[in-house]
N, C-alpha and C positions, 0 to 999 in steps of 0.2 A: 554812788553811795559808798562811804568808807565801810570796811568790814565791821568795825565796832559800832556803826550806826544802823546795822541791819536789825530788823525787828526780831525779838525773841519769839520762839514758837508760841508762847502764850498770847502774844499780842498780834501775831501775823494774821492778816485777813485773807480768806480764800477768795480766789477770783470768781468762783461760782459757789453759792451756798449749797449745803446738803439738806435735802428735803426728806424727812422721815416718812415712810409709808408703812403700812401693814398690809396683810392680805388674808383673805378667807378662801377656803378650798371646799368645793362641792365634790364629794366622793362619787366616782362612777365605777361600777363593777364591769370589768371587761369580759371578753368571750372566753378567755383562758381560765381553766379550773383544773386542779389536780388533786388526786388522793394518794399519790405515791411519788417517789423520786424520779421515776421515768417521766411522769407527767410534768414534774417541776423542771426537768431539763428541757422538755419540749416547749413548755411555756416560756422559759428564759430565752429560748431561741426565737420564739414567734411573737411575743408580746411587744407592744409599742414602747418606744423609749420613755414615754410619760409614765408607764407602769414601773419600769426600773427605777426611775427617779422617785416615784411615790414610795416604793418599798425600801429604798436605800437612804433617801434624804428626808422626805416628808415625815416619816415615822419618828425622826428625831424631835420634831415639834410636838407630835401627838403624845409621845411617851417620855418627854424630857425629864419628868420628875421621878421616873423610876431609875433607881441607882443600881438595881440588880437586873440580870437578864442579858439578852444579846442586843446588839446595836442596830439590827435591821430586821425587817419582817421575815425575810427568807430564813435567816438563821434561827429566829424564834420559833417558826413553824417546824423546821427540821428537828429542833430540840424537843418541843412540846408534843407535837403530833406524830413524829416519826421515831422519836427516841434515838436519834443519830447524833450523839454528842460530839464526836470527832468532826463530823461534817459541819455541824452548827458552829463549832469553834473556828473552823477555817473560813466559813462564810462571814462570821462576825469579825474576823481579823482583817477583812478588806477595808483599807483606809480610803474613803472616797476622796480625800484631799490629794491623792496621788495621781488622779486620772483627769485628763483634759477633754474627755468626751464620754457621753453616756454609753456609746457603742463600745468603747474600750473597757468600760466598767462591766458591761454585759459579757464581753468576751472572757473576762477574768472569772466571773461567776459561773459561766458555762464550763470553763476548764476545771474549776474546782469540783463541780458536781460530776463531770465526766470521769475524772480521776477516781473519785470515791466509788462510783458505780463499777468502774473497771476493776478496782481492787476487791469489791464485794458485790458481784452481779445479783445475788439474791436480794440485796437491800433495795434495789430499784423497784421491785414489785410488791414489797410489803405495804399493806394498806395502812394509811395514816388514821389516827383516831378522829381527826377532823379534816375536811377538805381545805385547800388553799385557793383563794380567789385572787386573781391578778387584777388589781385596781389601778385607777389613775384618778386625777382630780382636775377640775376646772378652777383656775385661780381668778379671784376678783381683787383688784388693787383697791386699798382703802387709804386715802390720805389721812395724815395726822396733823395736828396744829403745830408740830415741832419742826424747827429748821435750825441750821447752824452756819455761821460764816467764820468762826474761829474755834480754837480748841476749847475755850471756856464754855461757849454755848453748846459745843458738840458734846462735851461731857455732861452738861446739865440735861440735855435732851436724852442722852443715853440712860441717865438715871430715872427718867420719867416715862419713857415710852413703854409699851407693853412687851411681853416676851414674844408676842407674835410679830412685832416690828423687828425685834432682834433676829428672829428666825428669817424673816423676809429678806433682810439686808445681808445677813451673815452666812446663811446656809442656802436658802432658796435662790439667792442671786447667783450662786455658782453655776446653775444650768444656763443662765443668760450669758455668763462670762466664760463659757466653755470649761467650767469647773476649775479654772485657774486661780481665782481669787474671790473676793467678796466686795460689796459696795463700800464698806468703811475703808478698807485698805486702798481701793482705787481712788477714793476722794482724798485721803491723806497724802497719797503719793502725787497725784496729778494736780491738786489744788493748793497744797501746802508744802510740797516737796519733802515730806517726811517719809522717805523710803524705808528707813530702818524700822520705824514704828509700824508702817504698813506691813512689812515682812514679819514683824513680831505677831501682829494680829493673825496673819495666815497660819501661824503655828499654834494658836489657841486650841486646846483639846475640846472637841465637840462630842466626844463619845462617853467619857467617864464623868462628865459634869452635866448638871441641869442647865437650862437656858438662863436661869438666874445666876448660876455660877459663871457661865460664859459672859454674861453682861458684866459681872464683877471683874473678870480678867481683862476684858476689853477696856473698861474704865481704868484699870490699873496701868495698862500700857499707855493710854492717852495721858494719864496723870504724869507718867514718867516723861512723856514727850513735852508736856507743859513745863516741867521743871528743867528741861534741857538734857535729861539723861538719855533719851532716845530720840534721835533725829534722823 
């Protein structure tokens, strides 16, 4: 095929369609509980990976509409119940997009709390105003009626699916993909060859935006790919 005869991104068909799913989560309270920073450190070391994921990733879906506060449950508890603002800010500053395993993420959280306790040993035993329960959740996949085999149908589906579907494919998927990427970027890259658009999606801010804002920014990147601005 002559280069000039190649299909435009808007018309190009994917080899495999994208099927939009959603998911529901059944909360499960774990064995680990703490009322101080010493217990938080012990819990971070001992809790299952599912608990780290719950408090660092899943919370973005549960509190996506809150524009103020901290980005994960650990930071929020340290701030509200322990009154340790500096530690809360450091925990909140951990960008989950930078890590390729939950274990690596756990190690960073542990290091942050360890350094804070070492700098102020008395802080580790001050009793919090409320306990922290380490939780995890069981995920149930829920199919949706939406699918896409090109950019036009992909954008149309993105506009109509629930925010829970956005979270499932854009945030929740990261644990399946070893935190490297998201389902939308993988499909754009592997099925349509739109590597630049896929990379742009990976840079969408998931912290300072609601899930509706995230949806809007994803759509804007795809619209750019449709117009040929991002390939």
